[in-house]
Each structure stands twice: as C-alpha cells, then as structure tokens.
Backbone and ligand atoms as CSV (ligand in chain L), in Angstrom:
chain,resi,resn,atom,element,x,y,z
A,1,MET,N,N,70.495,78.444,68.351
A,1,MET,CA,C,71.468,78.026,69.272
A,1,MET,C,C,72.125,76.570,68.903
A,2,GLU,N,N,73.397,76.655,68.861
A,2,GLU,CA,C,74.023,75.509,68.644
A,2,GLU,C,C,74.632,74.576,69.788
A,3,LEU,N,N,74.277,73.541,69.857
A,3,LEU,CA,C,74.805,72.779,70.976
A,3,LEU,C,C,75.501,71.418,70.538
A,4,ASP,N,N,76.525,70.920,70.886
A,4,ASP,CA,C,77.025,69.744,70.673
A,4,ASP,C,C,75.888,68.736,70.387
A,5,SER,N,N,76.043,67.904,69.289
A,5,SER,CA,C,74.880,67.018,68.797
A,5,SER,C,C,74.489,66.053,70.002
A,6,LEU,N,N,75.561,65.369,70.509
A,6,LEU,CA,C,75.464,64.250,71.488
A,6,LEU,C,C,74.776,65.007,72.631
A,7,TYR,N,N,75.215,66.129,73.066
A,7,TYR,CA,C,74.591,66.792,74.289
A,7,TYR,C,C,72.998,67.170,73.894
A,8,GLN,N,N,72.712,67.701,72.590
A,8,GLN,CA,C,71.388,67.875,72.149
A,8,GLN,C,C,70.452,66.832,72.413
A,9,GLU,N,N,71.082,65.441,72.038
A,9,GLU,CA,C,70.377,64.295,72.224
A,9,GLU,C,C,69.988,63.979,73.577
A,10,VAL,N,N,70.954,64.139,74.438
A,10,VAL,CA,C,70.689,64.103,75.982
A,10,VAL,C,C,69.484,64.852,76.483
A,11,ILE,N,N,69.493,66.216,75.839
A,11,ILE,CA,C,68.656,67.234,76.353
A,11,ILE,C,C,67.090,66.823,75.873
A,12,LEU,N,N,67.228,66.552,74.575
A,12,LEU,CA,C,65.856,66.204,73.992
A,12,LEU,C,C,65.335,64.752,74.742
A,13,ASP,N,N,66.332,63.997,74.987
A,13,ASP,CA,C,65.529,62.681,75.596
A,13,ASP,C,C,64.965,62.985,77.153
A,14,HIS,N,N,65.680,63.931,77.741
A,14,HIS,CA,C,65.085,64.302,79.036
A,14,HIS,C,C,63.682,65.075,78.713
A,15,TYR,N,N,63.735,65.827,77.731
A,15,TYR,CA,C,62.496,66.699,77.436
A,15,TYR,C,C,61.297,65.787,77.109
A,16,LYS,N,N,61.712,64.714,76.320
A,16,LYS,CA,C,60.607,63.821,75.961
A,16,LYS,C,C,60.246,62.788,76.798
A,17,HIS,N,N,61.242,62.410,77.768
A,17,HIS,CA,C,60.941,61.542,78.671
A,17,HIS,C,C,61.469,61.974,80.155
A,18,PRO,N,N,60.687,62.944,80.544
A,18,PRO,CA,C,61.138,63.594,81.848
A,18,PRO,C,C,61.288,62.751,83.065
A,19,LEU,N,N,62.165,62.710,83.847
A,19,LEU,CA,C,62.167,62.003,84.992
A,19,LEU,C,C,61.429,62.793,86.423
A,20,HIS,N,N,60.946,61.960,87.037
A,20,HIS,CA,C,60.125,62.408,88.350
A,20,HIS,C,C,59.036,63.572,87.944
A,21,LYS,N,N,58.696,63.506,86.777
A,21,LYS,CA,C,57.511,64.470,86.396
A,21,LYS,C,C,56.210,64.097,86.792
A,22,GLY,N,N,55.471,64.840,87.294
A,22,GLY,CA,C,54.036,64.514,87.889
A,22,GLY,C,C,54.011,64.653,89.526
A,23,LEU,N,N,53.446,65.676,89.901
A,23,LEU,CA,C,53.487,65.969,91.315
A,23,LEU,C,C,52.941,64.754,92.221
A,24,SER,N,N,53.712,64.473,93.262
A,24,SER,CA,C,53.359,63.412,94.430
A,24,SER,C,C,52.372,64.161,95.205
A,25,ALA,N,N,51.682,63.303,95.841
A,25,ALA,CA,C,50.714,63.698,97.079
A,25,ALA,C,C,51.440,64.066,98.178
A,26,GLU,N,N,52.502,63.341,98.594
A,26,GLU,CA,C,53.139,63.765,99.927
A,26,GLU,C,C,54.195,64.791,99.441
A,27,LYS,N,N,54.211,65.831,100.443
A,27,LYS,CA,C,55.331,66.709,100.219
A,27,LYS,C,C,55.488,67.569,101.516
A,28,THR,N,N,56.702,68.050,101.739
A,28,THR,CA,C,57.150,68.819,102.775
A,28,THR,C,C,56.782,70.317,102.339
A,29,VAL,N,N,57.051,70.515,101.177
A,29,VAL,CA,C,56.784,71.918,100.693
A,29,VAL,C,C,56.751,71.971,99.155
A,30,GLN,N,N,55.795,72.910,98.770
A,30,GLN,CA,C,55.636,73.105,97.216
A,30,GLN,C,C,56.168,74.460,96.887
A,31,VAL,N,N,56.729,74.644,95.738
A,31,VAL,CA,C,57.003,75.838,95.206
A,31,VAL,C,C,56.601,75.980,93.775
A,32,HIS,N,N,56.474,77.135,93.350
A,32,HIS,CA,C,56.253,77.538,91.901
A,32,HIS,C,C,57.233,78.652,91.300
A,33,HIS,N,N,57.916,78.258,90.513
A,33,HIS,CA,C,58.748,79.428,89.915
A,33,HIS,C,C,58.595,79.667,88.430
A,34,VAL,N,N,58.723,80.794,88.059
A,34,VAL,CA,C,58.449,81.152,86.393
A,34,VAL,C,C,59.695,81.773,85.835
A,35,ASN,N,N,59.784,81.740,84.761
A,35,ASN,CA,C,60.822,82.471,84.115
A,35,ASN,C,C,60.251,83.363,83.028
A,36,PRO,N,N,59.806,84.463,83.224
A,36,PRO,CA,C,59.010,85.240,82.270
A,36,PRO,C,C,59.738,85.626,80.906
A,37,SER,N,N,61.016,85.590,80.919
A,37,SER,CA,C,61.781,85.962,79.632
A,37,SER,C,C,61.392,84.940,78.706
A,38,CYS,N,N,61.124,83.720,79.172
A,38,CYS,CA,C,60.907,82.693,77.981
A,38,CYS,C,C,59.531,81.981,77.998
A,39,GLY,N,N,58.709,82.336,79.486
A,39,GLY,CA,C,57.591,81.620,79.706
A,39,GLY,C,C,57.503,80.228,80.335
A,40,ASP,N,N,58.626,79.806,80.914
A,40,ASP,CA,C,58.875,78.597,81.416
A,40,ASP,C,C,58.231,78.669,82.810
A,41,GLU,N,N,57.635,77.549,83.320
A,41,GLU,CA,C,57.111,77.473,84.467
A,41,GLU,C,C,57.204,75.933,85.056
A,42,ILE,N,N,57.673,76.012,86.493
A,42,ILE,CA,C,57.835,74.687,87.137
A,42,ILE,C,C,57.163,74.850,88.528
A,43,THR,N,N,56.655,73.732,88.972
A,43,THR,CA,C,55.973,73.549,90.235
A,43,THR,C,C,56.609,72.240,90.737
A,44,LEU,N,N,57.154,72.392,91.919
A,44,LEU,CA,C,58.052,71.277,92.582
A,44,LEU,C,C,57.526,71.026,93.897
A,45,ASN,N,N,57.560,69.817,94.216
A,45,ASN,CA,C,57.092,69.067,95.485
A,45,ASN,C,C,58.483,68.503,95.980
A,46,LEU,N,N,58.848,69.047,97.263
A,46,LEU,CA,C,59.831,68.443,97.836
A,46,LEU,C,C,59.441,67.598,98.990
A,47,LEU,N,N,59.840,66.456,99.233
A,47,LEU,CA,C,59.415,65.666,100.441
A,47,LEU,C,C,60.788,65.370,101.193
A,48,LEU,N,N,61.120,66.006,102.316
A,48,LEU,CA,C,62.417,65.783,103.152
A,48,LEU,C,C,61.846,64.706,104.248
A,49,GLU,N,N,62.941,63.968,104.542
A,49,GLU,CA,C,62.758,62.990,105.777
A,49,GLU,C,C,64.015,63.321,106.462
A,50,GLY,N,N,63.906,64.193,107.585
A,50,GLY,CA,C,65.102,64.679,108.203
A,50,GLY,C,C,65.788,65.547,107.321
A,51,ASP,N,N,67.031,65.353,106.962
A,51,ASP,CA,C,67.848,66.057,106.149
A,51,ASP,C,C,68.210,65.539,104.816
A,52,VAL,N,N,67.336,64.446,104.459
A,52,VAL,CA,C,67.377,63.669,103.218
A,52,VAL,C,C,66.309,63.980,102.238
A,53,VAL,N,N,66.766,64.372,101.057
A,53,VAL,CA,C,65.732,64.522,99.944
A,53,VAL,C,C,65.142,63.076,99.626
A,54,ARG,N,N,63.952,62.799,100.224
A,54,ARG,CA,C,63.210,61.520,99.948
A,54,ARG,C,C,62.585,61.566,98.622
A,55,ASP,N,N,61.810,62.724,98.043
A,55,ASP,CA,C,61.345,62.725,96.965
A,55,ASP,C,C,61.261,64.180,96.372
A,56,VAL,N,N,61.637,64.181,94.960
A,56,VAL,CA,C,61.437,65.507,94.290
A,56,VAL,C,C,60.512,65.178,93.201
A,57,THR,N,N,59.245,65.655,93.084
A,57,THR,CA,C,58.550,65.637,91.843
A,57,THR,C,C,58.197,67.001,91.288
A,58,TRP,N,N,57.870,67.246,90.127
A,58,TRP,CA,C,57.628,68.494,89.587
A,58,TRP,C,C,56.787,68.442,88.344
A,59,ASP,N,N,56.200,69.550,87.898
A,59,ASP,CA,C,55.370,69.687,86.763
A,59,ASP,C,C,55.693,70.943,86.079
A,60,GLY,N,N,55.707,70.998,84.963
A,60,GLY,CA,C,56.063,72.115,84.173
A,60,GLY,C,C,55.596,72.281,82.792
A,61,VAL,N,N,55.835,73.531,82.447
A,61,VAL,CA,C,55.717,73.758,81.010
A,61,VAL,C,C,56.939,74.723,80.299
A,62,GLY,N,N,57.082,74.721,79.403
A,62,GLY,CA,C,58.287,75.600,78.917
A,62,GLY,C,C,59.286,75.007,77.888
A,63,CYS,N,N,60.298,75.782,77.597
A,63,CYS,CA,C,61.136,75.194,76.553
A,63,CYS,C,C,61.895,73.906,76.858
A,64,SER,N,N,62.486,73.440,75.966
A,64,SER,CA,C,63.218,72.271,76.069
A,64,SER,C,C,64.323,72.157,77.128
A,65,ILE,N,N,64.895,73.237,77.324
A,65,ILE,CA,C,66.193,73.539,78.089
A,65,ILE,C,C,65.601,73.539,79.355
A,66,SER,N,N,64.401,74.254,79.838
A,66,SER,CA,C,63.969,74.359,81.193
A,66,SER,C,C,63.526,73.073,81.611
A,67,GLN,N,N,62.746,72.311,80.834
A,67,GLN,CA,C,62.142,71.157,81.203
A,67,GLN,C,C,63.201,69.881,81.387
A,68,ALA,N,N,64.092,69.927,80.522
A,68,ALA,CA,C,65.147,68.729,80.601
A,68,ALA,C,C,66.211,69.070,81.878
A,69,SER,N,N,66.444,70.324,82.175
A,69,SER,CA,C,67.165,70.751,83.107
A,69,SER,C,C,66.588,70.296,84.448
A,70,CYS,N,N,65.338,70.559,84.570
A,70,CYS,CA,C,64.550,70.187,85.669
A,70,CYS,C,C,64.523,68.695,85.931
A,71,SER,N,N,64.484,67.887,84.760
A,71,SER,CA,C,64.424,66.586,84.705
A,71,SER,C,C,65.899,66.026,85.382
A,72,ILE,N,N,66.879,66.674,84.830
A,72,ILE,CA,C,68.138,66.103,85.224
A,72,ILE,C,C,68.426,66.466,86.742
A,73,MET,N,N,68.140,67.523,87.069
A,73,MET,CA,C,68.125,68.061,88.438
A,73,MET,C,C,67.349,67.216,89.521
A,74,SER,N,N,66.205,66.904,89.141
A,74,SER,CA,C,65.293,66.011,90.142
A,74,SER,C,C,66.012,64.680,90.160
A,75,ASP,N,N,66.664,64.006,89.273
A,75,ASP,CA,C,67.199,62.880,89.162
A,75,ASP,C,C,68.373,62.861,90.107
A,76,LEU,N,N,69.282,63.924,89.965
A,76,LEU,CA,C,70.534,64.202,90.730
A,76,LEU,C,C,70.302,64.315,92.317
A,77,VAL,N,N,69.202,65.107,92.676
A,77,VAL,CA,C,69.194,65.283,94.070
A,77,VAL,C,C,68.466,64.337,94.923
A,78,HIS,N,N,67.789,63.280,94.105
A,78,HIS,CA,C,67.036,62.362,94.787
A,78,HIS,C,C,67.849,61.330,95.810
A,79,GLY,N,N,67.363,61.282,96.996
A,79,GLY,CA,C,68.225,60.407,97.981
A,79,GLY,C,C,69.262,61.031,98.627
A,80,LYS,N,N,69.737,62.219,98.049
A,80,LYS,CA,C,70.907,63.060,98.571
A,80,LYS,C,C,70.398,63.732,99.829
A,81,SER,N,N,71.557,63.946,100.915
A,81,SER,CA,C,71.329,64.962,101.790
A,81,SER,C,C,71.277,66.343,101.164
A,82,VAL,N,N,70.458,67.238,101.990
A,82,VAL,CA,C,70.249,68.613,101.482
A,82,VAL,C,C,71.482,69.313,101.081
A,83,ASP,N,N,72.571,69.035,102.131
A,83,ASP,CA,C,73.795,69.799,101.984
A,83,ASP,C,C,74.340,69.217,100.706
A,84,HIS,N,N,74.231,67.915,100.497
A,84,HIS,CA,C,74.958,67.450,99.192
A,84,HIS,C,C,74.231,68.010,98.067
A,85,ALA,N,N,72.927,67.952,98.081
A,85,ALA,CA,C,72.188,68.323,97.004
A,85,ALA,C,C,72.521,69.790,96.567
A,86,LEU,N,N,72.741,70.591,97.556
A,86,LEU,CA,C,73.069,72.155,97.391
A,86,LEU,C,C,74.383,72.390,96.849
A,87,THR,N,N,75.334,71.430,97.026
A,87,THR,CA,C,76.848,71.379,96.474
A,87,THR,C,C,76.586,71.119,95.026
A,88,ILE,N,N,75.729,70.163,94.528
A,88,ILE,CA,C,75.575,69.734,93.245
A,88,ILE,C,C,75.001,71.004,92.530
A,89,LEU,N,N,74.072,71.759,93.217
A,89,LEU,CA,C,73.572,73.081,92.648
A,89,LEU,C,C,74.484,73.953,92.540
A,90,GLU,N,N,75.384,74.135,93.440
A,90,GLU,CA,C,76.655,75.079,93.430
A,90,GLU,C,C,77.290,74.851,92.152
A,91,SER,N,N,77.558,73.693,92.039
A,91,SER,CA,C,78.260,73.340,90.883
A,91,SER,C,C,77.938,73.433,89.467
A,92,PHE,N,N,76.597,73.240,89.508
A,92,PHE,CA,C,75.767,73.570,88.163
A,92,PHE,C,C,75.620,75.059,87.931
A,93,SER,N,N,75.481,75.902,88.991
A,93,SER,CA,C,75.398,77.411,88.790
A,93,SER,C,C,76.894,77.854,88.421
A,94,GLU,N,N,77.812,77.287,89.037
A,94,GLU,CA,C,79.204,77.680,88.397
A,94,GLU,C,C,79.185,77.490,86.777
A,95,LEU,N,N,78.736,76.299,86.600
A,95,LEU,CA,C,78.788,75.850,85.145
A,95,LEU,C,C,78.031,76.981,84.343
A,96,MET,N,N,76.846,77.144,84.734
A,96,MET,CA,C,75.974,78.177,83.996
A,96,MET,C,C,76.490,79.530,83.938
A,97,SER,N,N,77.267,79.931,84.813
A,97,SER,CA,C,77.886,81.305,84.892
A,97,SER,C,C,79.215,81.221,84.120
A,98,SER,N,N,79.680,80.282,83.667
A,98,SER,CA,C,80.884,80.142,83.117
A,98,SER,C,C,81.172,80.801,81.724
A,99,LYS,N,N,80.178,81.074,81.131
A,99,LYS,CA,C,80.298,81.559,79.755
A,99,LYS,C,C,80.769,80.594,78.705
A,100,GLY,N,N,80.712,79.425,79.014
A,100,GLY,CA,C,81.310,78.321,78.046
A,100,GLY,C,C,82.783,78.021,78.409
A,101,SER,N,N,83.429,78.594,79.497
A,101,SER,CA,C,84.793,78.440,79.818
A,101,SER,C,C,85.211,77.227,80.464
A,102,ILE,N,N,84.181,76.476,81.141
A,102,ILE,CA,C,84.420,75.287,81.708
A,102,ILE,C,C,83.278,74.093,81.140
A,103,THR,N,N,83.616,73.000,81.275
A,103,THR,CA,C,82.734,72.044,80.675
A,103,THR,C,C,81.964,71.386,81.748
A,104,GLY,N,N,82.148,71.487,83.096
A,104,GLY,CA,C,81.429,70.806,84.180
A,104,GLY,C,C,82.150,69.503,84.598
A,105,ASP,N,N,81.737,69.088,85.714
A,105,ASP,CA,C,82.361,67.719,86.258
A,105,ASP,C,C,81.207,66.817,86.241
A,106,GLU,N,N,81.501,65.769,85.178
A,106,GLU,CA,C,80.527,64.836,84.992
A,106,GLU,C,C,80.187,63.899,86.186
A,107,GLU,N,N,81.374,63.724,86.970
A,107,GLU,CA,C,81.107,62.900,88.138
A,107,GLU,C,C,80.024,63.435,89.119
A,108,ILE,N,N,80.017,64.861,89.176
A,108,ILE,CA,C,79.080,65.366,89.979
A,108,ILE,C,C,77.818,65.636,89.264
A,109,LEU,N,N,77.839,66.179,88.064
A,109,LEU,CA,C,76.560,66.785,87.228
A,109,LEU,C,C,75.945,65.800,86.312
A,110,GLU,N,N,76.747,64.716,86.170
A,110,GLU,CA,C,76.197,63.641,85.282
A,110,GLU,C,C,75.402,64.199,83.925
A,111,ASP,N,N,74.266,63.810,83.602
A,111,ASP,CA,C,73.731,64.551,82.546
A,111,ASP,C,C,73.478,65.945,82.335
A,112,GLY,N,N,73.870,66.568,83.593
A,112,GLY,CA,C,73.973,68.044,83.782
A,112,GLY,C,C,75.060,68.694,82.882
A,113,VAL,N,N,76.060,67.970,82.532
A,113,VAL,CA,C,77.058,68.569,81.626
A,113,VAL,C,C,76.580,68.706,80.353
A,114,ALA,N,N,75.595,68.162,79.845
A,114,ALA,CA,C,75.030,68.323,78.667
A,114,ALA,C,C,74.502,69.669,78.269
A,115,LEU,N,N,74.150,70.393,79.476
A,115,LEU,CA,C,73.708,71.886,79.303
A,115,LEU,C,C,74.988,72.749,79.285
A,116,ALA,N,N,76.112,72.397,79.384
A,116,ALA,CA,C,77.280,73.310,79.341
A,116,ALA,C,C,77.218,74.460,78.349
A,117,GLY,N,N,76.818,74.021,77.328
A,117,GLY,CA,C,76.913,74.926,75.969
A,117,GLY,C,C,75.608,76.023,76.157
A,118,VAL,N,N,74.882,75.920,77.008
A,118,VAL,CA,C,73.956,76.727,77.304
A,118,VAL,C,C,74.535,78.025,77.990
A,119,SER,N,N,75.477,77.927,78.627
A,119,SER,CA,C,76.184,78.934,79.404
A,119,SER,C,C,76.671,79.941,78.516
A,120,LYS,N,N,76.628,79.791,77.090
A,120,LYS,CA,C,77.211,80.591,76.195
A,120,LYS,C,C,76.114,81.650,75.763
A,121,PHE,N,N,74.791,81.289,76.267
A,121,PHE,CA,C,73.875,81.927,75.652
A,121,PHE,C,C,73.027,82.554,76.960
A,122,PRO,N,N,73.577,83.832,77.402
A,122,PRO,CA,C,72.883,84.501,78.703
A,122,PRO,C,C,71.305,84.260,78.779
A,123,ALA,N,N,70.594,84.538,77.563
A,123,ALA,CA,C,69.186,84.675,77.635
A,123,ALA,C,C,68.706,83.232,78.124
A,124,ARG,N,N,69.278,82.179,77.749
A,124,ARG,CA,C,68.647,80.835,78.013
A,124,ARG,C,C,69.319,80.289,79.172
A,125,VAL,N,N,70.312,81.084,80.009
A,125,VAL,CA,C,70.768,80.521,81.231
A,125,VAL,C,C,69.656,80.259,82.346
A,126,LYS,N,N,68.799,81.345,82.286
A,126,LYS,CA,C,67.672,81.270,83.326
A,126,LYS,C,C,66.822,80.131,83.040
A,127,CYS,N,N,66.555,79.599,81.947
A,127,CYS,CA,C,65.737,78.671,81.411
A,127,CYS,C,C,66.455,77.363,82.160
A,128,ALA,N,N,67.869,77.211,82.113
A,128,ALA,CA,C,68.353,76.074,82.463
A,128,ALA,C,C,68.428,76.013,84.147
A,129,LEU,N,N,68.345,77.300,84.617
A,129,LEU,CA,C,68.469,77.276,86.298
A,129,LEU,C,C,67.194,77.308,86.880
A,130,LEU,N,N,66.215,77.306,86.075
A,130,LEU,CA,C,64.680,77.437,86.554
A,130,LEU,C,C,64.517,76.281,87.844
A,131,GLY,N,N,64.573,75.241,87.286
A,131,GLY,CA,C,64.181,74.068,88.080
A,131,GLY,C,C,65.128,73.956,89.433
A,132,TRP,N,N,66.417,74.293,89.087
A,132,TRP,CA,C,67.416,74.330,90.139
A,132,TRP,C,C,67.154,75.290,91.304
A,133,MET,N,N,66.622,76.514,90.913
A,133,MET,CA,C,66.354,77.655,91.661
A,133,MET,C,C,65.108,77.105,92.496
A,134,ALA,N,N,64.140,76.392,91.715
A,134,ALA,CA,C,62.919,76.067,92.451
A,134,ALA,C,C,63.212,75.042,93.598
A,135,PHE,N,N,64.329,74.212,93.216
A,135,PHE,CA,C,64.771,73.104,94.313
A,135,PHE,C,C,65.219,73.901,95.464
A,136,LYS,N,N,66.166,74.842,95.173
A,136,LYS,CA,C,66.927,75.479,96.437
A,136,LYS,C,C,66.122,76.058,97.154
A,137,ASP,N,N,65.035,76.899,96.638
A,137,ASP,CA,C,64.104,77.669,97.286
A,137,ASP,C,C,63.331,76.623,98.182
A,138,ALA,N,N,62.806,75.388,97.562
A,138,ALA,CA,C,62.077,74.293,98.227
A,138,ALA,C,C,63.041,73.734,99.570
A,139,ALA,N,N,64.203,73.459,99.116
A,139,ALA,CA,C,65.104,72.948,100.144
A,139,ALA,C,C,65.074,73.749,101.402
A,140,LEU,N,N,65.323,75.170,101.259
A,140,LEU,CA,C,65.587,76.046,102.333
A,140,LEU,C,C,64.426,76.243,103.020
A,141,GLN,N,N,63.285,76.280,102.308
A,141,GLN,CA,C,62.071,76.287,103.167
A,141,GLN,C,C,61.616,74.990,103.862
A,142,GLY,N,N,61.745,73.805,103.096
A,142,GLY,CA,C,61.728,72.713,103.784
A,142,GLY,C,C,62.499,72.247,105.276
A,143,ARG,N,N,63.765,72.671,104.820
A,143,ARG,CA,C,64.635,72.599,106.112
A,143,ARG,C,C,64.056,73.258,107.261
A,144,ASN,N,N,63.632,74.527,107.056
A,144,ASN,CA,C,63.022,75.426,108.209
A,144,ASN,C,C,61.812,74.608,108.754
A,145,GLU,N,N,61.080,74.002,107.929
A,145,GLU,CA,C,59.820,73.345,108.192
A,145,GLU,C,C,60.261,72.060,109.210
A,146,GLU,N,N,61.133,71.216,108.720
A,146,GLU,CA,C,61.643,70.175,109.450
A,146,GLU,C,C,62.208,70.545,110.900
A,147,LYS,N,N,62.669,71.798,110.899
A,147,LYS,CA,C,63.194,72.142,112.374
A,147,LYS,C,C,62.114,72.433,113.368
A,148,LYS,N,N,60.754,72.801,112.769
A,148,LYS,CA,C,59.814,73.366,113.695
A,148,LYS,C,C,59.299,72.185,114.740
L,1,ZN,ZN,ZN,63.169,78.514,78.542
C-alpha cells in the first residue's frame, strides 16, 4: 500500500505514540470491537458527562492503520458534545467510502486526513474505521445510560 509519505509519517507517529491509549478506571460504557479480516482489536472506554464526551480511552492491538486511526479519533472527540463527535465521525466515514475521490476536510478531521489514501484500499477501510465504529457504539449506548 502506497500512501503519501507525509501522511505515512503522521500515521506512524500516532502508531508509535498513541493518544489516550490505556483504559481509564472511570467510564460510562465500555465496548470491544474486532476487525476479523485483519486481526485488529479495540477496547474503548467512554466517559460522558451529560451530553459531553469527558473522556475516551482505549487499548488495542492490530495494524498501524487501525491503531493510528483510533488514536486520531480519540483526540478529535475529546471534550466535544456527542452530536458534534458524531458529525466528525460522519465526515470520516464519508472520506473512507470515497475510494480516493475526496481528500477530507482538515478543519474537521485534522490528522484524520492522513488516512485519506486508505479509502483506495477497500480491505483496509475496516481497519481505519474500527476505532470510530467502537466510539459510535459506545456513544449511542452511553447516551441511553445517561437518560436513565
Ligand atoms: Zn488492520
């Protein structure tokens, strides 16, 4: 897989120095997602405070794309409202399903645009989306918890 070298660096940097990795003790909900086609696994703890993402921590194993993408995601959604976080996720999903036709909005996705090239490799899109789907699952479950 050939990605732009600058983007490659961003991905490797997140892979080597992942953000928010290491599960927190406090959480509203915990989810575990796997991507069997590559062997990637992510456990994610989400702590909500009302409708705000107070903390997202995670642990995982797998390829550099899955782990870097989860690192990028966890930093992007930190401190945002759940609705805002889900719009970022929407934007990232759109990028991943673009097959390389769009480059992504850096204002919204920040380091996430580094993964744009992955959209040209359908087999790897699931790797990139794993952490994001785990977050979405946790956010929807967490929101129900908060309403109880
Ligand atoms: Zn993978």
